Each structure stands twice: as C-alpha cells, then as structure tokens.
N, C-alpha and C positions, 0 to 999 in steps of 0.2 A: 605532575600527574598527567597521564595520557587521556585521550578522549574515552578510550575503553575503560580505564580505571574510573573516570568520572561517572560513566554510566552505571557502574556497579556500586557506587557509594551512596550513602544517605538515603533519601526517600526514593531515589531512582532504583534502588534494589528491590522495590515492591514489584511483584509479578503482576503484570497487566493482562497477559495472555498465557494460558497454560494448556497445552495439548498433551494428552496422556494416552499412548498406545492407540492412536487414531488410525482407523482403517476405512478405506473407501473402495467400492467396486462399481464398475459399470458392467452389469451382467456378469460374465465370467472373468472380465479383465479387472485386475486389482490395480487401482490408480494410486492408492496410498497404503503403505505397509508399515505398521507399528511406529507412527510418527510421535516422537516425544520432543516437545519444544516449549521452552519458557522464555517469555519476552518481558523484560523489566520495564517499568514505567520510564519513559524518556529514552528508551533504547532504540537504535536504528539498525534494522536487520535488512540485508540484501540477500535474496534468494536467486541463485543462478543454477544453470544446468542445461543439458540438451533439451530439445523439443520433446514433449511427451513424458518428461521426468516427474510430473506431478506438482510443479511449482504453483501454477494458477489454481489447480484443484485445491491445494493446501489452503491458500488464502481465501478462496471462495467458501470453504467449509467454516471458516472463522465467523462469518456472519450469516451462515446457513443459506447462502445462495446455492450451495451443494449440500445435500444431506449425507452424513457419514454413517456407517453401519456399526462400527465398534469404537470403543474408547470414550474419552471425555474431552470436552473443550470448555474452558472457563474464561470469561472475559470480564475483567474488573470484579472478579469474585462470583459472577453469575454463571451457573452451570447451564450451558446451552442445551436445550431439549428440543423436542419436535412441536411443542405447544406454542401457540402464537404469542403468549405473554412473554416467555423468555426470549423468543426470537426478536420481538419488538424491543425488549430491554437491551439486548446485545447490539442491535442495529442502531440504537440511539447513541451507543458508545463508539461505534465503528463507522468511519467514512471510507468510501472506496472510489478510486479513479481507475477507469478501464482503458484498455488499448484504444477502443473507439469511444468517442466522446459522449454519445448518448444524450445529447442536449435535445430539448424539445424544439423542433424547427419552427413551430408556429408561435413561439414565445420569444420576447426580447431576452437579451443577456440578463438584465436585471430581474425580469420575471422568472427566468429559469432558476435564479438563486433564491428568490423569495418563496417559491411555491412550497417546497418541502417543510421549511420551518413553520409556515402558517398552517399547513394541513396536518403535519405529524406532531408538532410541538405546541400548536395552539397559540403561536406568537402573533400579535397584532400586526396589521399591515405596516404601520409607521415604524415599529421596531424592526420588523423583517427587512424593510427597505434600507434602514440605517445600517443594519448589520451587513446586508448585501453590498452596499456601496463601500463600506469600510474594507470588506474582504476583496472586492474587485480592485480597490486601490492597493491593497497589500500585494496582490499578484500582478500589479502594474498593468491593469487593463480597464481602469475605470472610465476611460474616454470612449469605450465601446459599449457602455451600459445600455444604451437605447437601440443598439443594432440587433439584428437577428443572426443566428449561428451561420447561415449560409453566406453572410457578408464578411465573415472572419476567416483568417488563415487557420490551418490545422493547429499550429502552435498556440494561437490565441484561443481557439476553442478548448484546447486541453487546459489552458490556464483558467478559463471559465469553469470547466468541470472541477478543477481543484477548489476554486472559490465556492462553488455550489456545495461540494462536500463539506467544506469548513463551516458553511452557514448552519449546519446541524450541530455545531459545537462538539465534535467528536473528541474522544480521548485517544483514539488510535486512528491512523490513516493507513489504508492498504492501497498499494499501487500495483496494477497488473500490466506490466510492460507499457508504461504510459507514453513512451517515445517511439515505439516500434512502428506505428502507423504514420509517423511524421517524416517529411522531407528533412534531409540532413541539416539544412540551415535553420530549421525550426526547433531542433532538438535542444540546443543550448538554452533557449529562453524557458523551456519547460524545466530542464534540469536546474537552472538557476533558481526558479521558483521553489523547487523541492529542496534545494540546499538551504535556502532561507528558512523554510519551514522546519527543517532538521535543526538548524542553529537556534531556533526558538524553543526547542525541547520537546517537540511533538514525538510521541511514540509512533514509529513507522516500520512497516514491512513492505519491501519493494521487490517485485519480480522484475529483473532487468538484465540486459547484457551490456549495460554501460559500465564497464569496469573502472573507468576514471571516476565516475560518481561513487562507486563502491569504495574505492580507495579514499576518497575525500570525506565521505559522510558516514559510512557504516561503522558501527561498533563491532558487529560480527558479520561475516560473509558465510553463507550456508550453501554448500553444493549438494544438489539432489540428482539422483539417477534411478530410473525404474521404480519410482514411487517411494524411495527411501532417502533419508538424510545420510549422505556418505561421509561428509566432512564439514566441520565448522571451526572458524578461528577468527581472531581479529585480522583486519586486512593486511597489516604489516607482516603477519605470519602466513596468512592464506596465500598471498601472492608470491612470497619468496621461499616458503618452506612447506609446500603442500605434501601431505603424507601419502596420499593414495594415488595410484597410477591413473585412475579414472579422472581425478581432479587435475593432475598434471597434463593429461591429454586434452581435456576440455580447455584449460587455460592456454595451452599452446595453440590450439585452433582458434580460439576467440581473440586472443591478443594479436595473432598474425592477421586476422581479418580486419582488425582495427588499425 
C-alpha cells in the first residue's frame, strides 16, 4: 500500500478541511476563484505555484486570517463564519507557521511557547511549561529554552515557531513558505522537523517551493495559478506526468532553479 493509499483508508478518510466554491477579492482583484478542496484527516498537502497565484491566501482563509467573500469553509465539521465564536473554534484546531517567525522578542523561547496555551486554553503554568519543554525537545531545540529569539539562528527560530504552534494541540498545521526566509544551510533542519511531524500523522497543508519535500512527504501536490487550482495529483504522478502545460512550465522552471 502506498502512502497515498494509506491516507485515503480507514479513519484518515474523514474530511478535516472542506473548502467549497471559495472566492476572495482584494478590491477589484480576485485572489481566489471557485476553490474546491477537501483534505482528509492525516493527509499531507503541498501547494505550489508561481508568486501571486493565491497559495498563501488560500491557507490564510482556512483560519480566517483573511476573510473570504463567497463559498464555505469547514474545519473539523465547524462552518467558519465571521463571528468570533466559530473563528475561535477553528483557530483552536489549526496551527500556523509563517515565512517570518513572529516570535515575541522580549520573551524567552520557553515563554513564547507557554503564552498562548495559558491565555487561550486556560492551561495552568506547570502544565504549559511541561508541554512546551516536551515539544521543544521534539523539534530538537530544548537546549535553547531559556534564550531569546535574537540569540537564535533563523532555522532555530522557525523550529521554535513550529513548537509554539504545536503547543496549542492543533488537529491541522498550515505552513506558509516556512523555509523561504532562511539561509540555505538552515533549510534542512526545518524540513527535517516537518518531515518528522508528517510521519507522526499530522494533517498538514504546506505552501512551499521545496519539491524534494513534496516528493518525500505529500499525499497530494496541488498546483495553483491565477487564484485557481489547475492540477492536483499524488507526487509520483504530479512530477512525472503533469497534464497541464502551465504545470509543466512551472516544474521545468523550479526544478532547473534547484
């Protein structure tokens, strides 16, 4: 049984995220056009495409960092609306890691990881610290727990950002080009952390140009252009038998650049 087959079987067949005819505008510019996407529990999705194709906007709509104008989004069965109650419910299910780390510079690594669970989930300090230390160890950065973000490399800061998101106990992790701001020698340590997370069964959607990661981890690779999903397939088909000329052109350009 392939990784793709496994993701479709058993309890993993349960839809964790459903986007139906989602449309998003910035003024007169349409950023997303008729997006239909279903992500099964435990599935790993990689979104790729040229700059401005709508990839980051798509994942930012999932936890309402961007409001969408038409269609529906459901996360874990909850219909995402404009009201604070459903937005909060969805955000408790969804962790997000950004291109830039967004760590609080005046807080230690440990405190960065403890803050949200204590404030948003009402978890006590002792439990929050234990969870934070466990997850910092999981991303192999526990020895930096008492340092401040400015004392860490970019790759270390991004691993802290991943641990911080995991401290909220999400069902889904969204990654928005998590390695694009890193020096090349730091990329591998972050990708290794994400691979380990994928192997543990976390539902993931990742916007990235790291095609080696997509080949290794993804159950499906989705190519976007001009706000639409152009093509999607398991990686063994996506990289060897792309159907659309746009996809073939993109792959040719990005694989040459790597």
